[in-house]
DRENTORMI-573371 format. One record per residue (C-alpha): residue number from 0; z, y, x. Coordinates in steps of 0.25 Angstrom, whole numbers, plus 5000, padded with zeros to 4 digits. Layout:
DRENTORMI-573371
<num=NUM zz=Z yy=Y xx=X>
...
***
This chain:
DRENTORMI-573371
<num=0 zz=5355 yy=5178 xx=5494>
<num=1 zz=5344 yy=5173 xx=5503>
<num=2 zz=5340 yy=5180 xx=5515>
<num=3 zz=5346 yy=5193 xx=5518>
<num=4 zz=5336 yy=5204 xx=5520>
<num=5 zz=5338 yy=5214 xx=5531>
<num=6 zz=5335 yy=5227 xx=5523>
<num=7 zz=5339 yy=5229 xx=5508>
<num=8 zz=5333 yy=5241 xx=5501>
<num=9 zz=5339 yy=5245 xx=5488>
<num=10 zz=5330 yy=5252 xx=5478>
<num=11 zz=5338 yy=5258 xx=5466>
<num=12 zz=5329 yy=5258 xx=5453>
<num=13 zz=5332 yy=5265 xx=5440>
<num=14 zz=5321 yy=5266 xx=5429>
<num=15 zz=5310 yy=5265 xx=5440>
<num=16 zz=5300 yy=5256 xx=5432>
<num=17 zz=5289 yy=5266 xx=5434>
<num=18 zz=5292 yy=5270 xx=5448>
<num=19 zz=5295 yy=5257 xx=5455>
<num=20 zz=5284 yy=5255 xx=5465>
<num=21 zz=5285 yy=5240 xx=5468>
<num=22 zz=5274 yy=5241 xx=5479>
<num=23 zz=5283 yy=5249 xx=5487>
<num=24 zz=5294 yy=5239 xx=5485>
<num=25 zz=5285 yy=5228 xx=5490>
<num=26 zz=5282 yy=5237 xx=5502>
<num=27 zz=5297 yy=5237 xx=5505>
<num=28 zz=5297 yy=5222 xx=5505>
<num=29 zz=5286 yy=5221 xx=5515>
<num=30 zz=5298 yy=5222 xx=5524>
<num=31 zz=5303 yy=5207 xx=5525>
<num=32 zz=5317 yy=5211 xx=5528>
<num=33 zz=5319 yy=5220 xx=5516>
<num=34 zz=5325 yy=5217 xx=5502>
<num=35 zz=5325 yy=5226 xx=5490>
<num=36 zz=5337 yy=5228 xx=5481>
<num=37 zz=5331 yy=5234 xx=5468>
<num=38 zz=5342 yy=5240 xx=5460>
<num=39 zz=5339 yy=5243 xx=5445>
<num=40 zz=5349 yy=5253 xx=5441>
<num=41 zz=5349 yy=5251 xx=5426>
<num=42 zz=5335 yy=5255 xx=5423>
<num=43 zz=5331 yy=5256 xx=5409>
<num=44 zz=5316 yy=5254 xx=5411>
<num=45 zz=5308 yy=5243 xx=5417>
<num=46 zz=5314 yy=5245 xx=5431>
<num=47 zz=5323 yy=5232 xx=5431>
<num=48 zz=5311 yy=5223 xx=5426>
<num=49 zz=5302 yy=5228 xx=5437>
<num=50 zz=5312 yy=5226 xx=5448>
<num=51 zz=5315 yy=5212 xx=5442>
<num=52 zz=5300 yy=5209 xx=5444>
<num=53 zz=5299 yy=5214 xx=5457>
<num=54 zz=5312 yy=5207 xx=5463>
<num=55 zz=5307 yy=5194 xx=5457>
<num=56 zz=5294 yy=5196 xx=5466>
<num=57 zz=5303 yy=5197 xx=5478>
<num=58 zz=5316 yy=5188 xx=5475>
<num=59 zz=5320 yy=5188 xx=5490>
<num=60 zz=5317 yy=5202 xx=5493>
<num=61 zz=5321 yy=5210 xx=5481>
<num=62 zz=5335 yy=5210 xx=5474>
<num=63 zz=5336 yy=5217 xx=5461>
<num=64 zz=5350 yy=5223 xx=5457>
<num=65 zz=5350 yy=5227 xx=5442>
<num=66 zz=5362 yy=5237 xx=5439>
<num=67 zz=5366 yy=5240 xx=5424>
<num=68 zz=5369 yy=5251 xx=5420>
<num=69 zz=5362 yy=5262 xx=5428>
<num=70 zz=5371 yy=5266 xx=5439>
<num=71 zz=5363 yy=5276 xx=5446>
<num=72 zz=5355 yy=5276 xx=5459>
<num=73 zz=5368 yy=5276 xx=5468>
<num=74 zz=5373 yy=5264 xx=5462>
<num=75 zz=5360 yy=5257 xx=5462>
<num=76 zz=5359 yy=5259 xx=5477>
<num=77 zz=5373 yy=5255 xx=5480>
<num=78 zz=5372 yy=5242 xx=5472>
<num=79 zz=5359 yy=5239 xx=5479>
<num=80 zz=5364 yy=5242 xx=5493>
<num=81 zz=5376 yy=5233 xx=5490>
<num=82 zz=5367 yy=5222 xx=5485>
<num=83 zz=5359 yy=5222 xx=5498>
<num=84 zz=5372 yy=5223 xx=5506>
<num=85 zz=5378 yy=5211 xx=5499>
<num=86 zz=5366 yy=5203 xx=5503>
<num=87 zz=5369 yy=5206 xx=5518>
<num=88 zz=5357 yy=5215 xx=5520>
<num=89 zz=5359 yy=5222 xx=5533>
<num=90 zz=5351 yy=5235 xx=5530>
<num=91 zz=5351 yy=5241 xx=5516>
<num=92 zz=5345 yy=5253 xx=5510>
<num=93 zz=5340 yy=5260 xx=5497>
<num=94 zz=5327 yy=5267 xx=5493>
<num=95 zz=5323 yy=5275 xx=5480>
<num=96 zz=5315 yy=5267 xx=5470>
<num=97 zz=5305 yy=5278 xx=5470>
<num=98 zz=5301 yy=5274 xx=5484>
<num=99 zz=5300 yy=5289 xx=5488>
<num=100 zz=5304 yy=5283 xx=5502>
<num=101 zz=5292 yy=5273 xx=5504>
<num=102 zz=5295 yy=5258 xx=5509>
<num=103 zz=5290 yy=5262 xx=5523>
<num=104 zz=5300 yy=5273 xx=5525>
<num=105 zz=5311 yy=5264 xx=5520>
<num=106 zz=5308 yy=5253 xx=5529>
<num=107 zz=5307 yy=5263 xx=5541>
<num=108 zz=5320 yy=5268 xx=5537>
<num=109 zz=5326 yy=5254 xx=5538>
<num=110 zz=5319 yy=5252 xx=5552>
<num=111 zz=5325 yy=5265 xx=5556>
<num=112 zz=5339 yy=5261 xx=5552>
<num=113 zz=5338 yy=5247 xx=5559>
<num=114 zz=5333 yy=5254 xx=5572>
<num=115 zz=5345 yy=5263 xx=5572>
<num=116 zz=5360 yy=5262 xx=5574>
<num=117 zz=5362 yy=5270 xx=5561>
<num=118 zz=5368 yy=5263 xx=5548>
<num=119 zz=5361 yy=5271 xx=5537>
<num=120 zz=5347 yy=5277 xx=5538>
<num=121 zz=5342 yy=5287 xx=5527>
<num=122 zz=5328 yy=5292 xx=5524>
<num=123 zz=5326 yy=5307 xx=5525>
<num=124 zz=5316 yy=5315 xx=5518>
<num=125 zz=5311 yy=5326 xx=5528>
<num=126 zz=5299 yy=5333 xx=5525>
<num=127 zz=5292 yy=5335 xx=5538>
<num=128 zz=5279 yy=5335 xx=5545>
<num=129 zz=5273 yy=5320 xx=5546>
<num=130 zz=5282 yy=5315 xx=5534>
<num=131 zz=5277 yy=5313 xx=5520>
<num=132 zz=5289 yy=5317 xx=5512>
<num=133 zz=5286 yy=5322 xx=5497>
<num=134 zz=5297 yy=5328 xx=5490>
<num=135 zz=5297 yy=5339 xx=5480>
<num=136 zz=5302 yy=5353 xx=5485>
<num=137 zz=5314 yy=5354 xx=5474>
<num=138 zz=5319 yy=5340 xx=5478>
<num=139 zz=5317 yy=5343 xx=5493>
<num=140 zz=5326 yy=5355 xx=5492>
<num=141 zz=5336 yy=5349 xx=5483>
<num=142 zz=5337 yy=5337 xx=5492>
<num=143 zz=5339 yy=5346 xx=5504>
<num=144 zz=5350 yy=5354 xx=5498>
<num=145 zz=5357 yy=5340 xx=5493>
<num=146 zz=5355 yy=5334 xx=5507>
<num=147 zz=5362 yy=5347 xx=5514>
<num=148 zz=5373 yy=5345 xx=5504>
<num=149 zz=5374 yy=5330 xx=5507>
<num=150 zz=5374 yy=5333 xx=5522>
<num=151 zz=5386 yy=5343 xx=5521>
<num=152 zz=5393 yy=5334 xx=5512>
<num=153 zz=5392 yy=5322 xx=5521>
<num=154 zz=5393 yy=5331 xx=5534>
<num=155 zz=5381 yy=5323 xx=5539>
<num=156 zz=5367 yy=5329 xx=5544>
<num=157 zz=5360 yy=5320 xx=5533>
<num=158 zz=5346 yy=5326 xx=5529>
<num=159 zz=5343 yy=5317 xx=5517>
<num=160 zz=5354 yy=5309 xx=5510>
<num=161 zz=5346 yy=5307 xx=5497>
<num=162 zz=5333 yy=5300 xx=5502>
<num=163 zz=5333 yy=5287 xx=5495>
<num=164 zz=5330 yy=5278 xx=5507>
<num=165 zz=5342 yy=5273 xx=5515>
<num=166 zz=5345 yy=5261 xx=5523>
<num=167 zz=5358 yy=5257 xx=5529>
<num=168 zz=5364 yy=5245 xx=5538>
<num=169 zz=5373 yy=5236 xx=5531>
<num=170 zz=5387 yy=5241 xx=5535>
<num=171 zz=5402 yy=5240 xx=5530>
<num=172 zz=5402 yy=5255 xx=5528>
<num=173 zz=5389 yy=5254 xx=5519>
<num=174 zz=5395 yy=5243 xx=5511>
<num=175 zz=5408 yy=5251 xx=5509>
<num=176 zz=5400 yy=5264 xx=5505>
<num=177 zz=5393 yy=5256 xx=5494>
<num=178 zz=5405 yy=5249 xx=5489>
<num=179 zz=5408 yy=5260 xx=5478>
<num=180 zz=5398 yy=5267 xx=5469>
<num=181 zz=5393 yy=5281 xx=5473>
<num=182 zz=5398 yy=5292 xx=5464>
<num=183 zz=5385 yy=5299 xx=5465>
<num=184 zz=5372 yy=5294 xx=5459>
<num=185 zz=5363 yy=5303 xx=5468>
<num=186 zz=5371 yy=5307 xx=5480>
<num=187 zz=5375 yy=5293 xx=5483>
<num=188 zz=5367 yy=5293 xx=5496>
<num=189 zz=5377 yy=5304 xx=5501>
<num=190 zz=5389 yy=5296 xx=5496>
<num=191 zz=5384 yy=5284 xx=5504>
<num=192 zz=5383 yy=5292 xx=5516>
<num=193 zz=5397 yy=5298 xx=5513>
<num=194 zz=5403 yy=5284 xx=5512>
<num=195 zz=5397 yy=5279 xx=5524>
<num=196 zz=5402 yy=5291 xx=5533>
<num=197 zz=5416 yy=5289 xx=5527>
<num=198 zz=5417 yy=5274 xx=5527>
<num=199 zz=5432 yy=5271 xx=5530>
<num=200 zz=5429 yy=5260 xx=5540>
<num=201 zz=5415 yy=5263 xx=5547>
<num=202 zz=5410 yy=5277 xx=5543>
<num=203 zz=5396 yy=5280 xx=5547>
<num=204 zz=5394 yy=5291 xx=5557>
<num=205 zz=5382 yy=5300 xx=5558>
<num=206 zz=5375 yy=5291 xx=5567>
<num=207 zz=5375 yy=5280 xx=5557>
<num=208 zz=5365 yy=5287 xx=5548>
<num=209 zz=5350 yy=5290 xx=5550>
<num=210 zz=5341 yy=5298 xx=5543>
<num=211 zz=5326 yy=5294 xx=5544>
<num=212 zz=5315 yy=5305 xx=5540>
<num=213 zz=5306 yy=5298 xx=5530>
<num=214 zz=5291 yy=5299 xx=5533>
<num=215 zz=5287 yy=5297 xx=5518>
<num=216 zz=5295 yy=5300 xx=5506>
<num=217 zz=5289 yy=5304 xx=5493>
<num=218 zz=5296 yy=5309 xx=5481>
<num=219 zz=5294 yy=5302 xx=5468>
<num=220 zz=5294 yy=5307 xx=5454>
<num=221 zz=5304 yy=5301 xx=5444>
<num=222 zz=5316 yy=5304 xx=5452>
<num=223 zz=5329 yy=5302 xx=5444>
<num=224 zz=5336 yy=5313 xx=5452>
<num=225 zz=5337 yy=5324 xx=5441>
<num=226 zz=5342 yy=5338 xx=5445>
<num=227 zz=5355 yy=5334 xx=5438>
<num=228 zz=5357 yy=5322 xx=5446>
<num=229 zz=5354 yy=5331 xx=5459>
<num=230 zz=5365 yy=5340 xx=5455>
<num=231 zz=5375 yy=5329 xx=5452>
<num=232 zz=5371 yy=5323 xx=5466>
<num=233 zz=5374 yy=5337 xx=5472>
<num=234 zz=5388 yy=5337 xx=5466>
<num=235 zz=5390 yy=5322 xx=5471>
<num=236 zz=5387 yy=5327 xx=5485>
<num=237 zz=5397 yy=5338 xx=5484>
<num=238 zz=5407 yy=5327 xx=5480>
<num=239 zz=5404 yy=5319 xx=5492>
<num=240 zz=5406 yy=5330 xx=5501>
<num=241 zz=5420 yy=5333 xx=5494>
<num=242 zz=5424 yy=5319 xx=5495>
<num=243 zz=5421 yy=5318 xx=5510>
<num=244 zz=5429 yy=5331 xx=5514>
<num=245 zz=5441 yy=5326 xx=5506>
<num=246 zz=5439 yy=5312 xx=5512>
<num=247 zz=5437 yy=5305 xx=5498>
<num=248 zz=5429 yy=5293 xx=5496>
***
C-alpha cells in the first residue's frame, strides 16, 4: 500500500477524454499530502487510456479505479471514497472532472475543514461581490429551486447540496453512509447528508457540517446533467424527504 496520504480526492470520470485537464490535476498534486483517486465509470471513449497514462506518471500519487459497466456518478464517487478510506486516508473528498471548482479552491476547502471541528465541508456557489462565480441563469435558478427543496427535505439550512466539491474526515458514520449504493445518480449528495444525519450510532448534527462560499467557480460546457436527469433528481429528492419522515433508510 505504501505511505498513506493525508488527503484523498476522488474524481469521477465518464467519457471525459476531451475535457480532462491534466494540468489542473497536476496542480492538485502540488499539495504533497494529497493523493488522487481517478474513477473511470465505464467510459466508451479514450478516457481510461488517458487516465492510465497519467496514473503511470505518478504511481504513488494517483490510484486508478476502473468500473465496468457504467454505474453512474453516484456509484463512481462512492467506490472512489471507499478506496480512499480503505487505504486509511484521514481526509477524503470528491471533485467534478470538469474542474469547475479549481484546485486552489478545493485545497482551501480542505484547509478550512482541517481548521474546523466540523466533519464534512462543502463548497457553496454564492454569486456575490468579490467572487468569480460563473453560472448560466437557467441552471442558477433551477439549482436554487432544487437547493430549497433539499433544505426542506433534510430539515437543514443547507444552501448548496449539489456543488461538486466536498471533503470529509474519515469517520465510522461516513463509512456506514457509503456502505450501500445510493439510489439516486444525481441527488446522491442529498442522500449522503441524509444518511450521515440519521446514522444509527453517531449521527451528525448541524455543527458537524460546514459550507464554504467559493471564491471561484466556472460552469463548464458538456455537462451530462440533462433536463430529464434534473427532473429525476427532483423526484429522488422527494423520496428522501418521505423516507426521513417515515423513519425509513
